C-alpha positions, -999 to +999 in steps of 0.1 A: -406+248-775-377+229-756-364+262-737-399+271-729-407+237-716-374+237-695-383+271-681-419+262-670-405+230-651-373+246-639-378+241-602-388+206-605-360+198-629-335+216-606-343+193-577-338+163-597-306+175-613-292+183-578-295+146-569-277+133-601-245+119-600-218+142-615-214+123-648-251+126-652-251+162-646-226+167-675-249+147-696-280+169-688-262+200-693-248+188-726-282+176-737-297+211-729-269+227-746-274+204-777-309+219-781-300+255-775-271+250-801-294+239-828-312+271-825-282+293-820-260+279-848-286+274-873-283+282-909-308+311-902-286+324-874-256+323-899-274+343-924-286+369-901-252+373-887-238+379-920-264+405-926-254+420-893-217+422-902-227+439-935-244+467-914-208+475-900-202+496-931-232+518-927-230+557-927-251+578-904-275+583-931-278+545-938-285+541-900-311+570-900-330+555-929-329+521-915-342+532-882-372+551-898-383+520-917-380+498-888-399+523-864-427+524-889-430+486-892-427+481-855-453+506-848-477+490-874-473+456-861-479+469-825-508+488-833-525+459-851-515+429-829-505+441-793-535+451-770-515+479-752-508+497-785-543+492-799-552+531-797-520+542-814-520+559-847-504+546-876-473+566-890-448+566-918-416+581-903-397+607-922-375+610-891-368+591-861-376+621-837-412+618-848-413+590-824-416+616-796-453+621-801-458+587-785-459+582-747-431+567-726-437+536-707-418+524-677-411+491-659-442+497-638-461+495-670-446+462-681-449+447-646-485+456-644-496+447-679-472+423-695-499+402-710-512+433-728-479+439-743-476+404-760-484+402-796-517+380-804-500+367-835-481+343-811-494+313-796-487+307-758-470+275-765-445+294-788-436+318-761-406+316-739-414+333-705-385+345-684-385+366-652-361+396-650-350+410-615-331+443-614-308+451-586-335+466-566-356+436-567-386+449-589-394+417-610-413+416-644-423+389-669-407+391-704-420+369-733-402+360-767-400+332-791-370+310-800-369+329-834-361+361-812-335+345-792-320+333-824-317+368-837-305+380-802-277+351-802-266+367-837-260+400-821-239+385-795-219+365-820-213+398-838-197+412-805-177+381-804-164+390-839-155+423-827-131+407-802-117+385-830-134+353-816-154+329-838-187+311-827-183+279-807-148+290-795-143+271-761-154+293-732-158+293-694-189+309-680-196+326-648-232+335-649-260+325-625-270+290-636-275+265-607-250+241-622-238+225-587-260+214-558-257+241-531-244+218-505-213+205-523-182+212-504-157+196-525-150+203-562-157+200-590-177+233-590-184+234-627-201+213-653-197+209-690-219+217-721-198+196-746-221+204-774-211+242-773-175+236-759-186+256-728-179+249-691-203+265-667-189+274-633-209+278-600-209+313-587-225+302-556-195+283-542-169+311-543-150+314-510-115+318-495-113+281-488-124+271-524-102+297-541-073+274-548-097+250-565-110+278-587-074+290-596-064+255-603-093+249-626-088+283-645-051+276-649-061+243-665-083+263-689-059+290-697-063+306-731-100+302-735-128+328-736-140+338-701-173+354-697-194+364-666-207+392-643-182+417-634-186+414-598-181+376-599-150+378-622-137+406-598-138+382-569-118+355-590-094+383-601-088+391-564-079+355-556-055+352-587-039+387-579-029+374-545-008+348-558+011+371-581+006+348-612-019+359-637-039+334-658-038+343-693-073+341-710-080+347-747-106+373-740-130+384-713-166+392-720-186+410-690-221+413-690-251+418-666-237+445-642-218+478-645-182+474-652-165+500-629-129+511-638-114+495-608-132+462-618-119+463-653-084+471-642-082+440-618-099+416-641-075+426-669-045+423-647-056+390-634-064+375-668-038+393-689-063+401-715-087+427-728-122+431-714-150+437-737-181+450-720-218+449-728-248+466-716-280+446-724-314+437-709-337+407-705-365+426-723-344+424-754-350+461-763-316+476-760-278+468-765-246+486-761-213+468-764-177+476-767-156+477-798-117+470-806-111+507-799-125+505-761-157+525-769-192+517-762-217+515-793-253+514-794-264+488-819-287+508-844-300+475-859-311+463-825-330+493-813-336+529-814-324+549-784-333+580-768-316+597-738-341+617-720-345+638-689-369+634-659-396+652-681-390+630-710-373+656-731-341+649-751-307+658-734-277+674-753-248+650-762-225+645-731-253+651-707-265+621-688-302+612-688-326+580-688-320+555-716-354+550-734-354+520-758-377+511-789-364+474-796-366+461-831-358+423-825-385+411-799-417+414-821-433+389-794-432+416-769-425+448-786-417+477-764-419+512-777-403+540-759-394+520-727-377+538-702-359+509-683-345+528-654-308+529-663-290+560-673-262+572-697-249+597-721-243+600-758-207+609-768-199+635-794-210+624-828-172+620-842-164+587-859-149+560-837-114+549-847-129+515-852-145+528-884-182+521-875-208+548-874-227+533-848-237+558-820-212+562-790-232+559-759-218+555-723-240+536-697-234+556-666-254+533-644-252+542-607-265+509-591-242+497-565-241+468-540-218+453-515-208+417-517-223+393-490-192+377-471-204+348-449-187+339-415-174+305-433-155+324-458-181+321-488-185+353-509-215+361-527-218+387-555-249+408-560-257+388-591-255+355-573-281+365-548-303+381-573-312+347-585-332+343-553-354+371-564-366+357-598-403+353-601-412+378-576-437+403-590-454+418-559-424+437-546-413+472-556-378+469-539-361+441-521-326+444-504-306+419-485-292+431-452-262+414-434-260+434-401-250+404-380-226+374-384-247+344-396-279+363-399-294+379-432-327+400-432-346+404-465-363+437-466-391+443-491-412+472-502-446+457-515-461+470-545-495+448-543-509+426-519-488+396-531-458+413-517-458+392-484-459+359-504-432+369-526-411+378-497-417+343-482-405+328-515-374+350-517-367+339-480-370+303-489-350+306-520-321+326-503-319+299-473-314+273-499-286+293-518-270+302-483-274+270-465-280+261-428-249+280-417-270+312-423-304+321-408-326+342-431-355+364-418-378+388-437-396+419-433-419+444-452-409+480-452-424+513-464-393+524-485-358+511-496-326+520-479-311+548-502-275+557-501-257+588-512-264+597-548-297+580-548-282+544-550-304+515-539-281+486-533-292+449-535-269+437-506-259+459-477-230+443-459-228+461-423-207+466-403-176+463-428-145+443-415-121+460-394-090+472-413-066+452-392-088+421-395-091+425-433-055+429-436-047+398-416-072+378-434-058+391-468-022+384-460-033+347-447-053+340-477-025+352-500+000+329-483-023+300-488-029+306-525+009+312-532+014+279-514-011+260-535-002+273-568 
């Protein structure tokens, strides 16, 4: 109930929060964290986590048997309680491949009929409503209960255990929370959730001029767990690597974006530790994360995964296809055979050296975006600007073009008559994030800008800096950072 109320009043609460003195901001952050912690670290979560840890000894036969049972239970629940699935036939699965007789649904299905996908057993007051926006700007509404969130947190704590980290270990978080007013010019650019021993740092204040402050902050928190979006952590890693002095952290957890090899290399170099990557989704219908051996495992107790081609046919191991998920944990909004739009491939079925029989799957996501570099030195990752798109449901695509210094154009492709209103909302949100130094305009278009390989970037930074200018700026910044540290 607490989390649902917060989300319903988030815009008003954000305005109040921004005007609070810094000590009160810390108090509010800690208060929110306290309520979240009561759910996350309850006895029920501990018991569920213990159960999940026992699954790590499963054989392939154990996994197959478990998934057959879960698929049968899920389909029966959905058929009886979820309007979208009312016409589905009941089934007792002998083998998970029998799921192929049911239709694949897409993000368009969820965007256009989210309410029909919610279980009628759940009262509206019990639901947490959250908007999810991909890097293309196509938004949809997801529902779950706090019990579902608790189960999801248990899976994340199992992921931590694979990295040798216990729950409530002190951590620094670089995700998308608006923890600092956008017009703040001086540090601190972070706030504290003392109830979870967590510091939440702003990803909206990263800039060349603020780099020394962020570096000093991280050095003061050396040895903690670090988590964040790969593109954000890579900006920090670039700042740190220029100093020539890494900042050792206990472990780095990345999430929310593709972790490309060059990003992993720079992050691990800057923070002198291992990165453990995760692929997940706000729909809570699929999970893939990295083990100690550096390989990516799909969690078979979280979801059933198919990898299909354009005609929804299974692809051989080693061949890339679309990830199609049937989630087990979100019974509030069950998604059966959900093609989320991301791609990946299943590795050979040999056992990983970590000893677990969980399937080996490599997400080969091809989405790509530039960073937005403002004339005043601020640097925004795709995930930072992605926050401006939340709540927009009338756009099929949305892209941010920075073609002239000091001016940004939002380019949207409408999916219905609400597209223009959503575009204006995004324009206002982005103007708030970027501030008065950047002018923001908006336009509707017939199609998105597509790059080679079919990539549809969120941010298009054009033209790129001249090599000579970039080298001069890099050298000047590096000298300033070395002097400060």
